[in-house]
ROLUM-956092 format. One line per field, with one value per atom (N, C-alpha, C): x, y, z; residue in three letters. Coordinates in Angstrom, 2 decimals. Example, Ala and Ser with C-alpha at 12.3 -4.5 7.8 and 13.67 -1.06 7.14 Angstrom:
2
px = (13.19 / 12.30 / 13.20 / 12.85 / 13.67 / 12.90)
py = (-5.69 / -4.50 / -3.30 / -2.25 / -1.06 / 0.03)
pz = (7.80 / 7.80 / 7.80 / 7.08 / 7.14 / 7.87)
residu = (ALA / ALA / ALA / SER / SER / SER)
END
This chain:
148
px = (102.47 / 103.06 / 102.15 / 102.44 / 101.71 / 101.44 / 102.18 / 102.54 / 103.77 / 104.13 / 105.58 / 105.57 / 104.25 / 103.69 / 103.76 / 104.25 / 104.59 / 103.66 / 103.55 / 102.24 / 102.48 / 100.62 / 101.39 / 102.19 / 102.40 / 102.17 / 104.08 / 104.78 / 106.57 / 107.06 / 106.17 / 107.06 / 106.06 / 106.79 / 105.00 / 105.13 / 104.00 / 103.61 / 103.50 / 104.14 / 104.55 / 102.66 / 102.56 / 101.63 / 100.62 / 99.51 / 98.76 / 98.66 / 99.51 / 98.53 / 98.37 / 97.28 / 96.30 / 96.91 / 96.90 / 96.87 / 95.84 / 96.25 / 95.03 / 94.28 / 93.16 / 92.73 / 92.85 / 93.40 / 94.12 / 94.73 / 93.45 / 94.03 / 93.87 / 94.18 / 94.01 / 94.26 / 94.59 / 95.48 / 96.65 / 97.34 / 98.52 / 98.76 / 98.08 / 97.81 / 98.45 / 98.13 / 98.17 / 100.30 / 100.52 / 101.72 / 102.20 / 101.98 / 102.94 / 103.43 / 102.20 / 101.80 / 102.27 / 102.28 / 101.47 / 101.78 / 100.34 / 100.56 / 99.80 / 100.69 / 99.87 / 99.66 / 98.69 / 98.07 / 97.83 / 98.28 / 97.81 / 97.19 / 95.76 / 95.41 / 94.98 / 94.79 / 94.09 / 93.34 / 92.39 / 91.71 / 92.38 / 92.44 / 93.42 / 95.03 / 95.90 / 96.81 / 97.28 / 98.00 / 98.29 / 99.64 / 99.59 / 101.17 / 100.75 / 101.95 / 101.30 / 102.90 / 102.17 / 104.07 / 103.84 / 105.16 / 105.39 / 106.78 / 107.43 / 107.97 / 109.09 / 110.37 / 110.70 / 111.29 / 110.74 / 111.05 / 111.85 / 111.64 / 112.95 / 112.05 / 111.48 / 110.15 / 109.62 / 110.11 / 110.28 / 112.43 / 113.22 / 114.53 / 114.50 / 116.26 / 116.64 / 117.94 / 118.48 / 120.52 / 121.09 / 121.02 / 121.74 / 121.19 / 119.89 / 119.16 / 118.91 / 118.91 / 118.01 / 116.41 / 115.49 / 114.03 / 114.23 / 113.79 / 113.90 / 113.02 / 113.37 / 113.44 / 111.64 / 111.13 / 110.33 / 109.14 / 109.19 / 108.52 / 108.78 / 109.53 / 109.19 / 108.28 / 108.90 / 107.56 / 105.93 / 106.11 / 104.42 / 104.45 / 105.11 / 104.28 / 104.45 / 105.67 / 105.12 / 103.87 / 103.42 / 102.45 / 101.19 / 101.13 / 100.34 / 99.92 / 100.98 / 100.69 / 101.00 / 101.65 / 101.58 / 99.55 / 98.91 / 98.01 / 96.64 / 97.31 / 96.26 / 95.56 / 96.20 / 95.84 / 94.25 / 94.07 / 92.57 / 91.46 / 92.06 / 90.64 / 90.74 / 91.68 / 91.17 / 91.43 / 91.37 / 91.26 / 89.80 / 89.29 / 88.26 / 87.15 / 87.92 / 86.58 / 86.56 / 87.42 / 87.41 / 88.89 / 87.98 / 89.27 / 89.58 / 91.07 / 92.39 / 92.60 / 93.57 / 94.50 / 95.64 / 96.93 / 98.30 / 98.69 / 98.52 / 98.89 / 100.90 / 101.45 / 103.25 / 103.44 / 104.20 / 104.92 / 106.36 / 107.48 / 108.42 / 109.42 / 110.06 / 110.97 / 112.50 / 112.69 / 114.04 / 114.28 / 115.58 / 116.12 / 116.74 / 116.69 / 118.15 / 118.60 / 118.12 / 118.90 / 118.10 / 118.55 / 117.57 / 117.61 / 117.03 / 115.86 / 116.22 / 116.85 / 117.19 / 116.01 / 116.12 / 115.46 / 115.61 / 113.41 / 113.64 / 113.20 / 113.02 / 113.25 / 112.17 / 111.97 / 109.93 / 110.14 / 109.94 / 109.41 / 107.66 / 108.19 / 106.68 / 107.06 / 105.73 / 105.91 / 104.39 / 104.14 / 103.20 / 103.34 / 101.94 / 102.05 / 101.53 / 101.38 / 100.74 / 99.80 / 98.88 / 98.10 / 99.27 / 99.87 / 100.26 / 99.10 / 98.54 / 97.56 / 96.80 / 95.41 / 94.34 / 93.95 / 93.74 / 93.23 / 92.59 / 91.25 / 90.26 / 90.35 / 90.38 / 89.75 / 92.07 / 93.05 / 94.39 / 95.04 / 95.73 / 96.10 / 97.05 / 97.72 / 99.54 / 99.94 / 100.83 / 100.64 / 102.86 / 103.07 / 104.61 / 104.41 / 105.56 / 105.66 / 107.50 / 107.42 / 108.52 / 107.84 / 108.72 / 109.59 / 110.32 / 110.15 / 111.34 / 111.87 / 112.83 / 113.09 / 113.88 / 113.14 / 113.87 / 113.53 / 115.04 / 115.49 / 115.96 / 115.74 / 116.90 / 114.73 / 115.47 / 114.96 / 115.47 / 114.45 / 114.83 / 114.84 / 112.96 / 112.42 / 111.86 / 111.97 / 111.64 / 110.45 / 109.28 / 108.73 / 107.84 / 106.59 / 105.97 / 104.93 / 103.75 / 102.83 / 102.13 / 101.35 / 100.01 / 98.97 / 97.60 / 96.57 / 95.49 / 94.78 / 93.53 / 92.14 / 91.74 / 91.00 / 89.78 / 89.09 / 87.88 / 86.13 / 86.52 / 84.33 / 84.73 / 83.07 / 83.28 / 83.23 / 83.93 / 84.11 / 83.22 / 82.99 / 81.45 / 81.95 / 80.57 / 81.44 / 81.61 / 83.03 / 83.54 / 82.12 / 82.00 / 80.98 / 82.17 / 81.67 / 81.99 / 81.96)
py = (-15.63 / -15.95 / -14.28 / -14.12 / -13.28 / -12.60 / -11.69 / -11.08 / -12.01 / -12.16 / -13.17 / -14.61 / -14.75 / -15.50 / -15.77 / -17.05 / -16.99 / -16.61 / -15.95 / -15.97 / -17.53 / -18.07 / -18.92 / -17.77 / -16.11 / -16.44 / -15.90 / -16.13 / -16.50 / -16.88 / -18.63 / -19.95 / -20.64 / -20.70 / -22.05 / -23.43 / -23.89 / -24.39 / -26.07 / -26.82 / -28.02 / -28.21 / -28.88 / -29.01 / -30.32 / -30.64 / -30.61 / -31.29 / -30.06 / -29.61 / -28.52 / -28.79 / -27.46 / -26.88 / -25.57 / -25.28 / -26.42 / -26.13 / -26.90 / -25.69 / -25.74 / -24.56 / -24.42 / -24.58 / -24.69 / -23.16 / -22.52 / -20.83 / -20.17 / -21.37 / -20.99 / -21.75 / -20.90 / -22.28 / -22.78 / -24.20 / -24.40 / -24.81 / -24.56 / -24.67 / -23.80 / -21.98 / -21.14 / -20.66 / -21.28 / -21.27 / -21.98 / -23.46 / -23.96 / -23.84 / -23.28 / -23.11 / -22.12 / -22.37 / -22.62 / -24.67 / -25.43 / -26.22 / -27.02 / -28.35 / -28.02 / -30.20 / -30.53 / -31.81 / -32.15 / -33.29 / -33.64 / -34.90 / -34.84 / -36.47 / -37.58 / -38.24 / -39.74 / -40.62 / -40.15 / -41.57 / -41.14 / -42.07 / -42.56 / -42.63 / -42.30 / -41.97 / -40.34 / -40.22 / -38.55 / -38.03 / -37.08 / -36.15 / -34.92 / -35.02 / -33.31 / -32.97 / -31.93 / -30.74 / -29.29 / -28.66 / -27.28 / -27.12 / -25.29 / -24.92 / -24.51 / -24.38 / -24.71 / -23.33 / -22.07 / -20.95 / -20.60 / -19.12 / -18.61 / -19.40 / -19.04 / -19.29 / -20.80 / -21.60 / -23.07 / -23.11 / -22.76 / -22.85 / -22.77 / -24.04 / -24.06 / -23.04 / -22.97 / -22.02 / -22.17 / -23.59 / -23.82 / -23.68 / -22.69 / -22.08 / -24.10 / -24.88 / -26.34 / -26.28 / -26.08 / -27.21 / -27.53 / -27.01 / -27.11 / -29.10 / -30.02 / -31.57 / -31.54 / -30.28 / -29.75 / -29.89 / -28.93 / -28.80 / -30.51 / -30.77 / -32.00 / -33.47 / -32.87 / -34.00 / -33.73 / -32.38 / -31.86 / -32.09 / -32.55 / -32.51 / -33.85 / -34.76 / -36.28 / -36.34 / -36.26 / -36.75 / -35.55 / -35.09 / -34.40 / -35.35 / -35.77 / -36.17 / -38.05 / -38.83 / -39.69 / -40.39 / -39.60 / -39.21 / -39.66 / -38.99 / -38.35 / -39.98 / -41.09 / -42.16 / -42.53 / -42.13 / -42.65 / -42.10 / -40.86 / -39.97 / -40.48 / -40.88 / -41.38 / -42.36 / -43.48 / -44.32 / -45.39 / -44.66 / -44.56 / -43.73 / -42.80 / -41.27 / -40.97 / -41.10 / -40.86 / -39.53 / -39.22 / -38.13 / -38.90 / -38.41 / -39.55 / -38.43 / -39.39 / -38.54 / -39.41 / -38.76 / -40.09 / -40.14 / -41.30 / -42.13 / -42.68 / -42.49 / -43.13 / -42.40 / -41.34 / -41.14 / -41.50 / -42.19 / -42.47 / -42.08 / -41.24 / -40.90 / -40.61 / -41.02 / -40.64 / -39.80 / -38.92 / -38.18 / -38.93 / -38.63 / -39.11 / -37.96 / -36.62 / -35.92 / -34.48 / -33.39 / -32.07 / -31.15 / -30.00 / -29.19 / -28.13 / -27.49 / -26.22 / -25.16 / -23.66 / -22.91 / -22.61 / -22.25 / -23.01 / -23.94 / -25.12 / -26.63 / -27.06 / -27.65 / -28.03 / -28.86 / -29.60 / -31.09 / -31.82 / -32.99 / -33.94 / -35.28 / -36.04 / -37.20 / -36.94 / -38.71 / -39.74 / -40.82 / -41.42 / -42.43 / -43.15 / -45.03 / -45.87 / -46.45 / -47.43 / -47.87 / -49.50 / -49.38 / -50.85 / -52.18 / -51.67 / -52.57 / -51.77 / -52.55 / -52.08 / -53.21 / -52.74 / -53.40 / -52.69 / -52.96 / -52.71 / -50.98 / -49.73 / -48.26 / -47.85 / -48.72 / -48.24 / -48.56 / -47.47 / -47.60 / -47.47 / -48.36 / -48.34 / -48.12 / -46.39 / -46.36 / -46.81 / -46.29 / -46.11 / -44.89 / -43.97 / -42.90 / -42.43 / -41.18 / -41.66 / -40.01 / -38.40 / -37.31 / -37.56 / -36.18 / -36.47 / -34.94 / -34.46 / -33.62 / -33.69 / -33.82 / -34.17 / -36.72 / -36.77 / -37.87 / -38.56 / -37.22 / -37.56 / -37.72 / -38.86 / -38.67 / -38.14 / -37.58 / -37.03 / -37.44 / -37.28 / -38.62 / -39.70 / -40.64 / -41.95 / -42.32 / -42.91 / -43.13 / -43.79 / -44.59 / -44.66 / -44.30 / -44.44 / -43.72 / -45.00 / -44.64 / -45.15 / -44.05 / -44.20 / -43.54 / -43.82 / -43.17 / -43.99 / -42.95 / -44.06 / -43.09 / -43.23 / -41.75 / -41.51 / -41.09 / -40.83 / -40.73 / -40.04 / -40.70 / -40.66 / -39.34 / -38.98 / -37.21 / -37.14 / -35.56 / -35.39 / -35.45 / -35.66 / -35.00 / -34.49 / -34.15 / -32.99 / -32.53 / -31.32 / -30.65 / -30.50 / -30.74 / -30.30 / -29.16)
pz = (-11.76 / -12.88 / -13.28 / -14.20 / -14.56 / -15.88 / -16.94 / -18.03 / -18.77 / -17.98 / -18.48 / -19.40 / -19.73 / -20.50 / -22.08 / -22.08 / -24.21 / -24.14 / -25.54 / -26.03 / -27.85 / -28.04 / -29.33 / -30.32 / -30.21 / -31.80 / -31.44 / -30.76 / -30.70 / -30.38 / -31.43 / -31.38 / -32.32 / -33.11 / -33.37 / -33.30 / -33.04 / -31.99 / -32.86 / -33.02 / -34.14 / -34.09 / -35.65 / -36.57 / -35.55 / -35.29 / -34.21 / -33.11 / -32.44 / -31.12 / -30.47 / -30.05 / -28.97 / -27.91 / -27.71 / -26.17 / -25.63 / -24.35 / -23.29 / -22.63 / -22.42 / -21.97 / -20.26 / -19.82 / -18.53 / -18.20 / -17.88 / -17.50 / -15.79 / -14.87 / -13.65 / -12.48 / -11.78 / -10.91 / -11.22 / -10.90 / -11.31 / -12.90 / -13.26 / -14.67 / -15.18 / -15.00 / -15.39 / -14.86 / -13.65 / -13.06 / -14.18 / -14.70 / -15.39 / -16.78 / -17.21 / -18.62 / -19.57 / -20.48 / -20.99 / -21.83 / -21.36 / -21.83 / -22.75 / -23.80 / -24.83 / -25.35 / -26.25 / -26.70 / -27.69 / -28.63 / -29.18 / -29.51 / -29.61 / -29.28 / -30.61 / -30.63 / -31.80 / -31.13 / -31.05 / -30.12 / -29.37 / -28.47 / -27.14 / -26.64 / -28.13 / -28.16 / -27.60 / -26.72 / -26.81 / -26.62 / -27.09 / -26.43 / -26.30 / -24.44 / -23.80 / -23.83 / -24.32 / -24.60 / -23.97 / -23.70 / -22.93 / -23.76 / -24.23 / -24.23 / -23.13 / -23.04 / -21.68 / -21.83 / -20.92 / -20.67 / -19.29 / -19.42 / -18.06 / -17.31 / -16.95 / -15.13 / -14.88 / -16.18 / -15.62 / -15.20 / -15.66 / -15.48 / -13.75 / -13.60 / -11.78 / -12.46 / -10.63 / -11.02 / -12.78 / -12.82 / -13.91 / -15.77 / -15.28 / -16.64 / -17.76 / -16.54 / -16.90 / -16.42 / -17.67 / -17.45 / -15.40 / -14.73 / -12.74 / -13.21 / -12.02 / -12.07 / -11.12 / -10.81 / -10.34 / -11.03 / -12.17 / -13.85 / -14.32 / -14.60 / -15.61 / -14.46 / -13.37 / -12.67 / -12.29 / -12.07 / -13.01 / -13.49 / -14.92 / -15.81 / -16.46 / -15.87 / -15.71 / -15.07 / -14.16 / -13.33 / -14.71 / -14.46 / -15.88 / -16.65 / -16.97 / -18.21 / -18.00 / -17.19 / -16.78 / -16.34 / -15.96 / -15.25 / -16.30 / -17.56 / -18.66 / -18.51 / -18.58 / -18.94 / -18.68 / -17.56 / -16.10 / -17.41 / -17.29 / -18.24 / -19.56 / -20.21 / -21.60 / -22.19 / -20.76 / -21.05 / -20.34 / -19.18 / -18.30 / -17.71 / -18.71 / -18.59 / -16.88 / -15.94 / -15.00 / -14.04 / -13.21 / -12.65 / -12.28 / -11.28 / -10.87 / -10.73 / -9.01 / -8.49 / -8.04 / -7.88 / -7.87 / -6.54 / -6.84 / -5.92 / -5.37 / -6.39 / -6.18 / -8.08 / -7.68 / -8.61 / -8.82 / -9.32 / -9.44 / -10.34 / -10.99 / -11.98 / -12.00 / -12.90 / -12.97 / -14.37 / -14.16 / -14.37 / -15.05 / -17.04 / -17.47 / -18.57 / -18.56 / -19.59 / -18.98 / -19.52 / -19.42 / -20.33 / -20.01 / -21.23 / -21.14 / -21.64 / -21.94 / -22.38 / -21.97 / -22.66 / -24.30 / -24.84 / -25.67 / -25.99 / -25.89 / -25.91 / -26.03 / -27.26 / -27.25 / -26.10 / -25.08 / -24.39 / -24.27 / -24.72 / -25.18 / -24.29 / -24.16 / -23.15 / -23.31 / -22.98 / -22.88 / -22.26 / -22.29 / -21.06 / -21.82 / -21.15 / -21.69 / -20.15 / -20.20 / -19.35 / -19.46 / -17.68 / -17.76 / -16.84 / -16.02 / -15.46 / -14.27 / -14.54 / -13.47 / -12.48 / -10.99 / -10.24 / -9.20 / -9.40 / -8.17 / -9.64 / -8.36 / -8.67 / -8.92 / -8.89 / -8.96 / -10.94 / -11.44 / -12.46 / -12.52 / -13.07 / -13.57 / -14.56 / -14.75 / -16.14 / -16.42 / -17.17 / -17.75 / -18.84 / -18.64 / -19.82 / -19.92 / -20.84 / -21.20 / -21.09 / -20.89 / -21.77 / -22.59 / -23.18 / -24.22 / -24.66 / -25.35 / -26.38 / -27.92 / -29.04 / -29.41 / -30.32 / -30.06 / -30.26 / -29.16 / -27.66 / -26.48 / -25.66 / -24.82 / -23.63 / -22.42 / -21.30 / -20.95 / -19.18 / -19.62 / -18.27 / -18.36 / -17.82 / -17.47 / -16.75 / -16.40 / -14.63 / -15.42 / -13.88 / -13.36 / -12.96 / -13.13 / -11.97 / -11.39 / -10.35 / -10.12 / -9.54 / -10.10 / -10.41 / -9.76 / -8.72 / -8.06 / -9.05 / -9.91 / -10.13 / -8.96 / -9.40 / -9.06 / -9.62 / -9.24 / -9.85 / -11.53 / -12.30 / -13.54 / -13.85 / -15.28 / -15.64 / -17.25 / -16.30 / -17.56 / -19.28 / -19.89 / -21.13 / -21.90 / -22.60 / -23.36 / -24.25 / -23.90 / -25.22 / -26.57 / -27.35 / -28.83 / -29.55)
residu = (MET / MET / MET / ALA / ALA / ALA / ASP / ASP / ASP / ASP / ASP / ASP / LEU / LEU / LEU / PRO / PRO / PRO / SER / SER / SER / ASP / ASP / ASP / GLN / GLN / GLN / GLU / GLU / GLU / PHE / PHE / PHE / GLU / GLU / GLU / ILE / ILE / ILE / PRO / PRO / PRO / LYS / LYS / LYS / GLY / GLY / GLY / PHE / PHE / PHE / GLU / GLU / GLU / GLN / GLN / GLN / LEU / LEU / LEU / LYS / LYS / LYS / TRP / TRP / TRP / PHE / PHE / PHE / ASN / ASN / ASN / GLY / GLY / GLY / PHE / PHE / PHE / GLY / GLY / GLY / ARG / ARG / ARG / THR / THR / THR / VAL / VAL / VAL / GLY / GLY / GLY / PRO / PRO / PRO / LEU / LEU / LEU / TYR / TYR / TYR / GLU / GLU / GLU / ARG / ARG / ARG / THR / THR / THR / SER / SER / SER / GLY / GLY / GLY / LYS / LYS / LYS / ASP / ASP / ASP / TYR / TYR / TYR / VAL / VAL / VAL / ARG / ARG / ARG / ALA / ALA / ALA / PHE / PHE / PHE / LEU / LEU / LEU / VAL / VAL / VAL / SER / SER / SER / ASP / ASP / ASP / TYR / TYR / TYR / HIS / HIS / HIS / THR / THR / THR / ASN / ASN / ASN / GLY / GLY / GLY / PHE / PHE / PHE / GLY / GLY / GLY / ASN / ASN / ASN / CYS / CYS / CYS / HIS / HIS / HIS / GLY / GLY / GLY / GLY / GLY / GLY / MET / MET / MET / LEU / LEU / LEU / THR / THR / THR / ALA / ALA / ALA / PHE / PHE / PHE / ALA / ALA / ALA / ASP / ASP / ASP / MET / MET / MET / THR / THR / THR / PHE / PHE / PHE / GLY / GLY / GLY / HIS / HIS / HIS / VAL / VAL / VAL / VAL / VAL / VAL / SER / SER / SER / LEU / LEU / LEU / HIS / HIS / HIS / LEU / LEU / LEU / SER / SER / SER / ARG / ARG / ARG / HIS / HIS / HIS / TRP / TRP / TRP / VAL / VAL / VAL / THR / THR / THR / VAL / VAL / VAL / ARG / ARG / ARG / LEU / LEU / LEU / LEU / LEU / LEU / THR / THR / THR / ASP / ASP / ASP / PHE / PHE / PHE / ILE / ILE / ILE / SER / SER / SER / GLY / GLY / GLY / ALA / ALA / ALA / LYS / LYS / LYS / VAL / VAL / VAL / GLY / GLY / GLY / GLU / GLU / GLU / TRP / TRP / TRP / VAL / VAL / VAL / GLU / GLU / GLU / GLY / GLY / GLY / THR / THR / THR / ALA / ALA / ALA / GLN / GLN / GLN / LEU / LEU / LEU / ALA / ALA / ALA / GLY / GLY / GLY / ILE / ILE / ILE / GLU / GLU / GLU / ASP / ASP / ASP / ASP / ASP / ASP / PHE / PHE / PHE / VAL / VAL / VAL / THR / THR / THR / VAL / VAL / VAL / THR / THR / THR / GLY / GLY / GLY / ARG / ARG / ARG / ILE / ILE / ILE / TRP / TRP / TRP / VAL / VAL / VAL / GLY / GLY / GLY / GLU / GLU / GLU / ARG / ARG / ARG / THR / THR / THR / ILE / ILE / ILE / LEU / LEU / LEU / SER / SER / SER / GLY / GLY / GLY / THR / THR / THR / GLY / GLY / GLY / VAL / VAL / VAL / PHE / PHE / PHE / LYS / LYS / LYS / ALA / ALA / ALA / LEU / LEU / LEU / ASP / ASP / ASP / LYS / LYS / LYS / ARG / ARG / ARG / ALA / ALA / ALA / ALA / ALA / ALA / LYS / LYS / LYS / ALA / ALA / ALA / GLU / GLU / GLU)
END
């Protein structure tokens, strides 16, 4: 992935969203990604670009699943301040997203048992739900406090 990533100037980022500082590895491949937070509530987002699409011009299911994983698992970071890995991710594709659509998602804590965290989540475009699902994440070591 290289020079075809969209810049912030090519579209207007919805109010309250800030670009995640994930410029290497997988984040570089699927990004840019955005987030709006308020305490422990958050919404993650991305703009569907050509490189996110399948042969039908829809956002690829792999991109939506990867986005769900990053969005749903973030609950562990916010609520427990711990790193995490995915144990199980179940998704239901309900609708699609086209190039130029702003995709948003969030999740809620459903339960904790030992170091396993269960969440429920939803991904949408506007009023249209495009994916819903559940995830189980294993909480790992404590995260370092973010520098302000």
